[in-house]
C-alpha positions in Angstrom: 77.6 153.1 12.8 80.5 151.4 11.0 79.2 147.8 10.6 81.2 144.6 9.7 78.9 141.9 7.9 78.8 138.4 6.9 76.5 136.4 5.0 75.5 139.8 2.6 74.2 137.7 -0.4 71.8 135.3 2.2 68.1 135.5 2.6 68.5 137.9 5.8 71.7 139.6 5.1 70.6 140.9 1.6 67.6 142.3 3.0 69.4 143.6 6.1 72.2 146.0 4.3 69.0 148.6 2.7 67.6 148.5 6.1 70.7 149.9 8.1 71.7 151.8 4.9 68.4 153.8 4.9 69.6 155.3 8.6 73.1 155.9 7.2 74.9 153.1 8.7 78.3 152.1 6.8 78.6 148.5 6.0 81.5 146.5 5.1 81.2 143.0 4.0 83.3 140.1 5.3 83.5 138.0 2.2 85.4 134.8 1.1 86.0 136.1 -2.7 85.8 139.8 -3.6 82.4 140.6 -5.3 83.8 143.6 -7.3 81.1 145.2 -6.1 82.5 148.5 -5.4 80.9 148.4 -2.1 83.5 148.0 1.0 84.4 144.4 1.4 87.1 142.5 3.6 88.4 139.2 2.6 88.6 136.1 4.9 88.5 132.4 4.4 87.1 130.4 7.2 88.2 127.0 6.0 91.8 127.9 6.1 91.8 130.0 9.1 92.4 133.3 7.2 91.4 137.0 8.1 92.3 140.3 6.7 93.1 141.6 10.6 94.0 145.2 9.2 90.6 145.0 7.0 88.1 144.3 10.3 89.8 147.0 12.4 87.4 150.3 13.3 83.9 148.9 12.9 82.0 149.6 15.6 79.9 146.1 15.2 79.7 142.6 13.6 76.9 141.3 12.1 77.6 137.5 11.5 75.3 135.5 9.3 77.5 133.5 7.3 77.1 129.5 7.8 76.4 126.6 5.2 72.7 126.0 4.1 71.0 123.0 5.8 69.0 122.5 2.8 69.7 118.9 1.1 70.0 115.4 2.0 72.7 115.3 5.1 75.5 113.2 4.0 78.7 112.9 6.3 80.2 115.3 4.2 77.2 117.9 4.2 76.6 117.4 8.1 80.3 118.4 8.5 80.1 121.5 6.5 76.8 122.7 8.3 79.2 122.2 11.4 82.7 123.7 10.4 81.4 126.6 8.3 79.2 127.9 11.9 81.9 127.1 14.6 85.4 127.4 13.0 84.0 130.4 10.9 82.7 132.2 14.2 85.5 131.2 16.0 87.9 132.7 13.7 85.9 135.9 13.7 85.4 136.1 17.5 89.1 135.6 18.3 90.0 138.3 15.4 87.9 140.9 17.1 88.7 140.3 20.3 92.6 141.1 19.1 91.4 143.9 17.3 93.3 147.2 18.7 89.7 149.0 18.3 86.9 146.3 19.3 83.6 146.8 18.2 81.4 147.0 21.0 78.7 144.6 19.5 79.0 141.6 17.9 75.8 139.9 16.9 76.0 136.0 15.4 73.4 133.7 13.8 72.0 130.7 15.8 69.0 128.8 15.6 65.9 127.6 17.7 67.4 124.1 17.0 69.3 124.7 19.8 66.4 123.4 21.8 66.1 120.0 19.9 62.6 118.3 19.9 60.3 119.5 22.8 56.9 118.4 22.1 54.6 120.4 23.7 57.2 122.3 25.9 56.9 126.4 25.7 60.7 127.5 24.9 62.3 130.6 25.9 65.9 131.7 26.0 66.1 130.4 29.5 65.4 126.8 28.5 68.1 124.5 27.9 69.6 122.7 24.8 68.8 119.3 22.8 70.5 116.5 21.7 70.5 116.3 18.0 72.5 117.2 15.7 71.6 120.7 15.1 71.0 121.3 19.0 74.7 120.3 18.9 75.7 122.5 15.9 73.8 125.6 17.7 75.3 125.4 21.3 79.1 125.2 19.8 78.2 127.9 17.4 77.2 130.3 20.1 79.8 128.8 22.5 82.4 130.2 19.7 81.5 133.9 20.4 83.2 133.0 24.1 86.4 135.0 22.7 84.3 138.5 21.9 82.4 138.2 25.2 85.4 137.3 27.3 87.2 140.9 25.4 83.9 142.8 26.9 82.4 142.7 23.7 78.4 142.8 23.7 77.7 139.3 22.6 73.7 138.5 21.0 73.2 135.1 19.8 70.5 135.2 17.3 68.5 132.0 17.2 66.6 132.3 14.4 63.2 130.6 13.7 61.8 129.1 10.6 62.4 132.4 8.5 59.5 132.7 5.6 60.5 134.4 2.4 59.8 133.8 -1.1 63.7 134.2 -1.4 64.3 131.0 0.5 64.6 127.8 -1.1 62.5 125.9 1.1 59.5 128.3 0.7 59.9 128.3 -3.1 60.1 124.4 -2.8 56.5 124.2 -0.6 54.6 126.7 -2.7 55.5 124.6 -6.0 54.6 121.5 -4.5 51.1 122.9 -3.2 51.0 124.8 -6.8 50.9 121.4 -8.5 48.6 119.8 -6.1 51.2 117.8 -4.3 51.2 119.8 -0.7 50.4 117.9 2.4 51.0 117.2 5.9 54.2 115.5 7.3 53.9 112.9 9.8 51.0 113.4 12.7 51.3 117.2 12.1 50.8 118.0 15.7 54.4 119.2 15.8 54.9 123.1 16.8 56.8 125.4 14.2 58.4 128.6 15.1 58.4 131.4 12.2 59.2 134.9 11.3 58.5 137.0 8.2 61.7 137.8 6.8 60.9 141.3 6.8 60.2 141.0 10.7 63.7 139.1 11.3 65.7 141.6 10.0 63.9 144.1 11.9 64.4 142.0 14.8 68.2 142.4 14.0 68.2 146.1 13.8 66.2 146.1 17.1 69.0 143.9 18.8 71.8 146.0 17.3 70.1 149.5 18.6 69.3 148.0 22.1 72.7 147.7 24.2 70.9 146.1 27.1 70.2 143.2 24.7 72.6 140.3 24.9 73.1 136.4 25.3 70.4 134.2 23.2 67.7 136.2 21.6 64.9 134.0 19.9 63.8 135.6 16.8 60.5 134.3 16.0 56.8 135.8 16.4 55.1 134.9 19.5 52.6 132.7 17.8 54.2 129.2 17.0 51.7 127.0 14.8 51.4 123.1 14.7 52.5 121.4 11.3 49.2 121.0 10.2 48.1 124.4 10.9 51.1 125.8 8.6 49.8 123.1 5.8 46.3 124.3 6.1 47.1 128.3 6.0 49.4 127.5 3.1 46.9 125.8 1.1 44.4 128.2 1.5 46.6 131.0 0.9 47.4 129.2 -2.5 43.9 128.3 -3.1 45.6 124.2 -3.4 44.1 121.1 -1.8 46.2 119.8 1.4 44.6 116.2 1.5 48.1 114.3 0.6 50.0 113.4 3.6 53.2 111.3 4.2 53.6 109.2 7.7 56.5 109.6 9.7 58.0 106.5 8.6 57.9 107.7 5.1 58.8 111.0 5.7 61.9 109.4 7.6 62.7 107.2 5.0 62.3 109.9 2.3 64.3 112.7 4.1 66.5 110.6 6.6 68.3 112.6 9.6 66.5 116.2 8.6 63.3 114.3 9.3 64.2 114.0 12.9 66.1 117.1 13.0 63.5 119.5 11.4 60.5 118.4 9.5 59.1 116.4 12.4 60.6 118.2 15.7 58.6 119.7 17.5 59.7 123.6 19.0 57.0 126.1 20.5 59.4 129.2 20.9 58.5 132.6 22.4 60.7 135.6 22.0 60.9 136.8 25.5 63.6 139.1 25.2 62.5 140.5 22.2 58.9 141.2 23.7 60.2 142.6 27.0 62.3 144.8 25.0 59.5 146.2 22.7 59.9 144.7 19.7 56.5 143.9 18.0 56.6 141.9 14.8 54.3 143.5 11.9 53.0 139.9 10.7 52.5 138.1 14.0 50.0 135.9 12.7 50.2 133.0 10.1 47.6 134.1 7.7 48.2 137.5 6.8 52.0 136.8 6.9 51.7 134.3 4.2 49.1 136.8 2.3 51.8 139.4 2.9 54.6 137.0 1.2 52.4 135.8 -1.5 51.3 139.1 -3.1 55.0 140.4 -3.4 
């Protein structure tokens, strides 16, 4: 299969490429600037609304993972970058493949479980409605941006990633560093649910969706075992043999982190991967303690 891929240098994209190449799929990277790596690549610039339309011709599938990192302080400018990089980039790519002479049969586009917003104790599946906070609106508009591809008869799957645990992820590196120096601890009351998946299982899930044509629409990319924030803190401290007695109250968390506190750090999303489970996908690291041991020994 010939596959066009964006976000090829990201945490998920960089691990997805060797997995797909192992099965002899051919990867073309859609990039903003040439990587000069010798690997097939096509240029685009979502900010300027340009894309090499001839270069995207002839691919069987598109996997779209590109987007501005959500890490950092959410200034007005940062929030605009987060929104525009996802919505404008997806719109540009979806319209381009819809107008291609030889259209791909599949378009997989990243999204996130932030779609659901802060939902407390509610168990969420792909059938659940969207939330109302900033990331919820980003994700809802991000998914709507794939409409041109869907209307053109292309199978579209919106990959709603949970928290992806990876040693290459900046957030995970920050967390482990804080614990190692004795500053790890709970944020807020600790009762909020965290829905997660290891990066190895995340890329396996993407491949699973790619290879199963009956899967379309939103797909939750998480394990079936959400944990409360306080459990994540305790398990990480245990895996690192570090104390977890420090805690930052909710008001202090909001004061320190601003908008990102309500949207990410303190929000509760108990998400289930209903479509993945129904289609037979099983994560290799479904339990948090085994997942952390796996990650930390790499």
